[in-house]
C-alpha positions in Angstrom: 96.4 82.0 116.4 93.9 83.8 114.3 94.9 85.4 111.0 94.8 88.9 112.5 96.8 87.9 115.5 99.4 86.2 113.3 99.6 89.4 111.2 99.9 91.5 114.3 102.7 89.3 115.6 104.5 89.4 112.2 104.4 93.2 112.1 105.5 93.8 115.6 108.2 91.1 115.7 109.8 92.4 112.5 109.8 96.0 113.9 111.0 95.0 117.3 114.0 93.3 115.7 115.1 96.4 113.8 117.1 99.3 114.9 115.0 102.1 116.6 113.2 104.2 114.1 113.5 101.7 111.3 110.5 100.8 109.2 109.3 97.8 107.3 107.3 97.4 104.1 103.9 95.7 104.9 104.9 93.0 102.3 107.6 91.8 104.7 104.9 90.8 107.2 102.7 89.4 104.5 105.6 87.2 103.3 106.1 86.0 106.8 102.4 84.9 106.9 102.5 83.2 103.4 105.7 83.2 101.4 104.0 82.0 98.3 100.7 83.9 98.3 101.8 86.9 100.3 99.8 89.3 98.1 96.7 87.7 99.4 97.8 88.8 102.9 98.4 92.5 102.1 94.9 93.7 103.0 95.0 91.9 106.3 98.4 93.4 107.2 97.3 96.9 106.3 94.1 96.5 108.4 96.1 95.3 111.3 98.6 98.1 110.9 95.7 100.6 111.0 94.5 99.1 114.3 98.0 99.3 115.7 98.0 103.0 114.7 94.7 103.5 116.6 96.3 101.8 119.6 99.3 104.2 119.4 101.8 101.4 118.7 102.6 102.1 115.1 103.0 104.9 112.5 102.3 104.6 108.8 104.5 106.7 106.5 104.7 107.6 102.9 107.9 109.2 101.7 109.0 109.6 105.3 105.9 111.5 106.4 103.4 110.1 108.8 100.0 109.6 107.1 96.5 108.4 108.1 96.4 104.7 107.1 92.7 105.1 106.1 93.7 107.7 103.5 97.0 106.2 102.3 97.0 105.0 98.8 100.0 103.2 97.2 103.2 102.2 98.9 103.4 102.7 102.7 106.0 101.9 105.4 105.3 100.9 109.0 107.4 101.8 112.1 106.9 101.7 115.8 105.4 104.9 117.2 107.9 107.4 118.5 107.6 108.0 122.2 
């Protein structure tokens, strides 16, 4: 499994095991990839999240508002896209 596919799997599996509409912090997925050096995985998780947004599978939020992941600075949350 490539690093990106592992990050993708981590994000999606965390979200699919939450109640509908729940969000996760990207650090949760990063910690799943590397519990010790998880900060090193944050850029990869954010990049994968941005691709999932493009695919229509995910939303990125800040303070509860959907934002463009390319413009988001600071803490973000990830949730499955609402249908």
